[in-house]
ZADO-1210 file (C-alpha; in nm, 4 decimals, padded with zeros to 6 digits):
<atoms>
<atom x="00.0000" y="00.0000" z="00.0000" code="MET" pos="1"/>
<atom x="00.2781" y="00.2438" z="00.0903" code="PHE" pos="2"/>
<atom x="00.4472" y="00.1673" z="-00.2421" code="HIS" pos="3"/>
<atom x="00.1312" y="00.2667" z="-00.4340" code="LYS" pos="4"/>
<atom x="00.1067" y="00.5960" z="-00.2458" code="ILE" pos="5"/>
<atom x="00.4744" y="00.6663" z="-00.3070" code="LYS" pos="6"/>
<atom x="00.4321" y="00.5877" z="-00.6786" code="THR" pos="7"/>
<atom x="00.1308" y="00.8204" z="-00.7013" code="PHE" pos="8"/>
<atom x="00.3188" y="01.1063" z="-00.5348" code="ILE" pos="9"/>
<atom x="00.6057" y="01.0641" z="-00.7831" code="ALA" pos="10"/>
<atom x="00.3757" y="01.0883" z="-01.0869" code="LEU" pos="11"/>
<atom x="00.4178" y="01.4103" z="-01.2879" code="PRO" pos="12"/>
<atom x="00.0502" y="01.4347" z="-01.3929" code="GLY" pos="13"/>
<atom x="-00.1087" y="01.3412" z="-01.0629" code="LYS" pos="14"/>
<atom x="-00.3625" y="01.6258" z="-01.0720" code="MET" pos="15"/>
<atom x="-00.4849" y="01.5120" z="-01.4124" code="LEU" pos="16"/>
<atom x="-00.4974" y="01.1526" z="-01.2872" code="LEU" pos="17"/>
<atom x="-00.6883" y="01.2566" z="-00.9753" code="ALA" pos="18"/>
<atom x="-00.9331" y="01.4556" z="-01.1899" code="GLU" pos="19"/>
<atom x="-00.9843" y="01.1529" z="-01.4172" code="ALA" pos="20"/>
<atom x="-01.0481" y="00.9255" z="-01.1192" code="TRP" pos="21"/>
<atom x="-01.2973" y="01.1647" z="-00.9567" code="VAL" pos="22"/>
<atom x="-01.4758" y="01.2193" z="-01.2907" code="MET" pos="23"/>
<atom x="-01.5079" y="00.8446" z="-01.3471" code="GLN" pos="24"/>
<atom x="-01.6412" y="00.7968" z="-00.9955" code="LEU" pos="25"/>
<atom x="-01.8922" y="01.0797" z="-01.0562" code="TYR" pos="26"/>
<atom x="-02.0012" y="00.9392" z="-01.3942" code="VAL" pos="27"/>
<atom x="-02.0363" y="00.5861" z="-01.2538" code="GLY" pos="28"/>
<atom x="-02.2632" y="00.7082" z="-00.9756" code="LEU" pos="29"/>
<atom x="-02.4568" y="00.9275" z="-01.2174" code="LEU" pos="30"/>
<atom x="-02.5244" y="00.6314" z="-01.4479" code="LEU" pos="31"/>
<atom x="-02.6653" y="00.4404" z="-01.1517" code="LYS" pos="32"/>
<atom x="-02.9270" y="00.7049" z="-01.0672" code="VAL" pos="33"/>
<atom x="-03.0094" y="00.8922" z="-01.3906" code="VAL" pos="34"/>
<atom x="-03.2078" y="00.7288" z="-01.6743" code="PRO" pos="35"/>
<atom x="-02.9794" y="00.6678" z="-01.9710" code="PHE" pos="36"/>
<atom x="-03.1944" y="00.8687" z="-02.2138" code="LYS" pos="37"/>
<atom x="-03.1081" y="01.1842" z="-02.0145" code="LYS" pos="38"/>
<atom x="-02.7300" y="01.1274" z="-02.0245" code="ILE" pos="39"/>
<atom x="-02.6572" y="01.3029" z="-02.3599" code="PRO" pos="40"/>
<atom x="-02.8194" y="01.6219" z="-02.2298" code="ALA" pos="41"/>
<atom x="-02.5943" y="01.6120" z="-01.9217" code="LEU" pos="42"/>
<atom x="-02.2750" y="01.5883" z="-02.1302" code="PHE" pos="43"/>
<atom x="-02.3002" y="01.8558" z="-02.4019" code="PRO" pos="44"/>
<atom x="-02.0052" y="01.9939" z="-02.5936" code="ASN" pos="45"/>
<atom x="-01.8792" y="02.3365" z="-02.4841" code="PRO" pos="46"/>
<atom x="-02.1049" y="02.6145" z="-02.6148" code="GLY" pos="47"/>
<atom x="-02.3550" y="02.3685" z="-02.7576" code="GLU" pos="48"/>
<atom x="-02.7180" y="02.4528" z="-02.7102" code="SER" pos="49"/>
<atom x="-02.9114" y="02.1797" z="-02.5351" code="LYS" pos="50"/>
<atom x="-03.2117" y="02.2486" z="-02.7606" code="ARG" pos="51"/>
<atom x="-03.0519" y="02.2238" z="-03.1043" code="ARG" pos="52"/>
<atom x="-02.7728" y="02.0249" z="-03.2614" code="ALA" pos="53"/>
<atom x="-02.5016" y="02.2132" z="-03.4450" code="GLU" pos="54"/>
<atom x="-02.3973" y="02.1600" z="-03.8028" code="SER" pos="55"/>
<atom x="-02.0875" y="01.9460" z="-03.8638" code="GLY" pos="56"/>
<atom x="-01.8996" y="02.2479" z="-04.0029" code="GLU" pos="57"/>
<atom x="-01.9435" y="02.4554" z="-03.6846" code="ARG" pos="58"/>
<atom x="-01.8459" y="02.1567" z="-03.4712" code="ARG" pos="59"/>
<atom x="-01.5244" y="02.1102" z="-03.6724" code="ALA" pos="60"/>
<atom x="-01.4406" y="02.4801" z="-03.6281" code="GLU" pos="61"/>
<atom x="-01.4842" y="02.4508" z="-03.2516" code="ARG" pos="62"/>
<atom x="-01.2634" y="02.1393" z="-03.2380" code="VAL" pos="63"/>
<atom x="-00.9838" y="02.3291" z="-03.4119" code="GLU" pos="64"/>
<atom x="-01.0283" y="02.6267" z="-03.1791" code="TRP" pos="65"/>
<atom x="-01.0340" y="02.3978" z="-02.8753" code="GLY" pos="66"/>
<atom x="-00.7094" y="02.2313" z="-02.9781" code="LEU" pos="67"/>
<atom x="-00.5521" y="02.5725" z="-03.0305" code="TYR" pos="68"/>
<atom x="-00.6711" y="02.6946" z="-02.6912" code="ALA" pos="69"/>
<atom x="-00.5263" y="02.3856" z="-02.5218" code="LEU" pos="70"/>
<atom x="-00.1680" y="02.4651" z="-02.6222" code="ARG" pos="71"/>
<atom x="00.0720" y="02.5763" z="-02.3546" code="SER" pos="72"/>
<atom x="00.4145" y="02.4263" z="-02.2971" code="THR" pos="73"/>
<atom x="00.2996" y="02.0968" z="-02.4516" code="LEU" pos="74"/>
<atom x="00.1479" y="02.0575" z="-02.7953" code="SER" pos="75"/>
<atom x="-00.2258" y="01.9921" z="-02.8180" code="ALA" pos="76"/>
<atom x="-00.1741" y="01.6300" z="-02.9203" code="SER" pos="77"/>
<atom x="00.0650" y="01.5750" z="-02.6269" code="GLN" pos="78"/>
<atom x="-00.1886" y="01.7185" z="-02.3843" code="GLN" pos="79"/>
<atom x="-00.4664" y="01.5045" z="-02.5322" code="LEU" pos="80"/>
<atom x="-00.2356" y="01.2020" z="-02.5002" code="GLU" pos="81"/>
<atom x="-00.1768" y="01.2903" z="-02.1331" code="SER" pos="82"/>
<atom x="-00.5513" y="01.3146" z="-02.0780" code="LEU" pos="83"/>
<atom x="-00.6040" y="00.9780" z="-02.2524" code="ARG" pos="84"/>
<atom x="-00.3378" y="00.8115" z="-02.0355" code="GLU" pos="85"/>
<atom x="-00.4830" y="00.9611" z="-01.7161" code="ALA" pos="86"/>
<atom x="-00.8329" y="00.8370" z="-01.8018" code="VAL" pos="87"/>
<atom x="-00.7018" y="00.4892" z="-01.8859" code="LEU" pos="88"/>
<atom x="-00.4893" y="00.4647" z="-01.5714" code="LEU" pos="89"/>
<atom x="-00.7683" y="00.5929" z="-01.3457" code="ALA" pos="90"/>
<atom x="-01.0086" y="00.3355" z="-01.4927" code="SER" pos="91"/>
<atom x="-00.7955" y="00.0581" z="-01.3437" code="ARG" pos="92"/>
<atom x="-00.9015" y="00.1746" z="-00.9972" code="TYR" pos="93"/>
<atom x="-01.2728" y="00.2168" z="-01.0623" code="ILE" pos="94"/>
<atom x="-01.5132" y="-00.0597" z="-00.9611" code="LEU" pos="95"/>
<atom x="-01.7666" y="-00.0098" z="-01.2400" code="TRP" pos="96"/>
<atom x="-01.8258" y="-00.2735" z="-01.5040" code="ARG" pos="97"/>
<atom x="-01.8971" y="-00.0661" z="-01.8172" code="ASN" pos="98"/>
<atom x="-01.5561" y="00.0995" z="-01.8265" code="LYS" pos="99"/>
<atom x="-01.5629" y="00.2269" z="-02.1859" code="CYS" pos="100"/>
<atom x="-01.8819" y="00.4292" z="-02.1315" code="LEU" pos="101"/>
<atom x="-01.7598" y="00.5709" z="-01.8029" code="ILE" pos="102"/>
<atom x="-01.4191" y="00.6546" z="-01.9526" code="GLN" pos="103"/>
<atom x="-01.5812" y="00.8246" z="-02.2515" code="SER" pos="104"/>
<atom x="-01.8228" y="01.0328" z="-02.0456" code="LEU" pos="105"/>
<atom x="-01.5571" y="01.1284" z="-01.7897" code="ALA" pos="106"/>
<atom x="-01.3108" y="01.2278" z="-02.0634" code="ALA" pos="107"/>
<atom x="-01.5841" y="01.4262" z="-02.2369" code="ARG" pos="108"/>
<atom x="-01.6540" y="01.6189" z="-01.9166" code="ARG" pos="109"/>
<atom x="-01.2801" y="01.6819" z="-01.8680" code="MET" pos="110"/>
<atom x="-01.2485" y="01.8081" z="-02.2267" code="LEU" pos="111"/>
<atom x="-01.5578" y="02.0271" z="-02.1922" code="ALA" pos="112"/>
<atom x="-01.4050" y="02.1880" z="-01.8813" code="ARG" pos="113"/>
<atom x="-01.1117" y="02.2841" z="-02.1044" code="ARG" pos="114"/>
<atom x="-01.3393" y="02.4169" z="-02.3804" code="GLY" pos="115"/>
<atom x="-01.2653" y="02.1325" z="-02.6212" code="ILE" pos="116"/>
<atom x="-01.5411" y="01.9791" z="-02.8302" code="SER" pos="117"/>
<atom x="-01.5516" y="01.6021" z="-02.8757" code="SER" pos="118"/>
<atom x="-01.7573" y="01.3305" z="-03.0415" code="GLN" pos="119"/>
<atom x="-01.8838" y="01.0426" z="-02.8274" code="LEU" pos="120"/>
<atom x="-02.0041" y="00.7353" z="-03.0181" code="SER" pos="121"/>
<atom x="-02.1942" y="00.4268" z="-02.9076" code="LEU" pos="122"/>
<atom x="-02.1819" y="00.1114" z="-03.1158" code="GLY" pos="123"/>
<atom x="-02.2417" y="-00.2628" z="-03.1361" code="LEU" pos="124"/>
<atom x="-02.0746" y="-00.5654" z="-03.2926" code="ARG" pos="125"/>
<atom x="-02.0977" y="-00.9424" z="-03.2887" code="ARG" pos="126"/>
<atom x="-01.8010" y="-01.1239" z="-03.1357" code="ASN" pos="127"/>
<atom x="-01.6550" y="-01.4590" z="-03.2423" code="GLU" pos="128"/>
<atom x="-01.9158" y="-01.6417" z="-03.0272" code="HIS" pos="129"/>
<atom x="-02.1973" y="-01.4503" z="-03.2032" code="ASN" pos="130"/>
<atom x="-02.2764" y="-01.2490" z="-02.8904" code="LYS" pos="131"/>
<atom x="-02.3554" y="-00.8797" z="-02.9120" code="THR" pos="132"/>
<atom x="-02.0982" y="-00.6439" z="-02.7599" code="GLU" pos="133"/>
<atom x="-02.1542" y="-00.2752" z="-02.6931" code="ALA" pos="134"/>
<atom x="-01.8793" y="-00.0144" z="-02.6839" code="HIS" pos="135"/>
<atom x="-01.8382" y="00.3597" z="-02.6371" code="ALA" pos="136"/>
<atom x="-01.5491" y="00.5651" z="-02.7727" code="TRP" pos="137"/>
<atom x="-01.4529" y="00.9318" z="-02.7757" code="LEU" pos="138"/>
<atom x="-01.2719" y="01.1366" z="-03.0391" code="LYS" pos="139"/>
<atom x="-01.1368" y="01.4894" z="-03.0620" code="VAL" pos="140"/>
<atom x="-01.0937" y="01.5557" z="-03.4315" code="GLY" pos="141"/>
<atom x="-00.8970" y="01.2518" z="-03.5524" code="ASP" pos="142"/>
<atom x="-00.7483" y="01.1723" z="-03.2101" code="ILE" pos="143"/>
<atom x="-00.9143" y="00.8910" z="-03.0174" code="GLU" pos="144"/>
<atom x="-00.9230" y="00.9619" z="-02.6448" code="ILE" pos="145"/>
<atom x="-01.1076" y="00.6375" z="-02.5680" code="VAL" pos="146"/>
<atom x="-01.0189" y="00.3981" z="-02.8476" code="ARG" pos="147"/>
<atom x="-01.2712" y="00.2269" z="-03.0734" code="LYS" pos="148"/>
<atom x="-01.0751" y="-00.1024" z="-03.0651" code="ASN" pos="149"/>
<atom x="-01.2664" y="-00.2979" z="-03.3233" code="GLY" pos="150"/>
<atom x="-01.5192" y="-00.2918" z="-03.6010" code="ASP" pos="151"/>
<atom x="-01.8268" y="-00.1568" z="-03.4243" code="TYR" pos="152"/>
<atom x="-02.1403" y="-00.0427" z="-03.6010" code="LEU" pos="153"/>
<atom x="-02.1865" y="00.3164" z="-03.4866" code="GLU" pos="154"/>
<atom x="-02.5468" y="00.3554" z="-03.3670" code="LEU" pos="155"/>
<atom x="-02.5483" y="00.6864" z="-03.1862" code="TYR" pos="156"/>
<atom x="-02.3207" y="00.9905" z="-03.1761" code="THR" pos="157"/>
<atom x="-02.3429" y="01.2995" z="-02.9623" code="PHE" pos="158"/>
</atoms>
């Protein structure tokens, strides 16, 4: 136990990791109490009206602006990579079963706090045993924050 605490203290991005862990805990609890049909309204993109969907062109403009606004000492892609790694690492210490959905929603909330627009997708596929598998993934432009990892039929995007 002491070794894990010592390792955490030595991590350079511990605030980002702590934020990812708290967000995943929050999202997991939220999914337990809120009906799923209300979830997309609770996780809008920055500046997006809850009443109307934006055109794809405006969304692409906001993604580019969000990536530009993210730049500081690290490039935008490096910061997105850091966020992806923090979300993935924090998910190892969360007790929830549907990790991809929780990771995607938590990462979306973290990106929205930074003013970055993202695209969350939900999909299905049949595995080798002919059983249906569901998956959620999150993208910022062409960068996958939560990876698709397979050939899923995209059913819903928000």
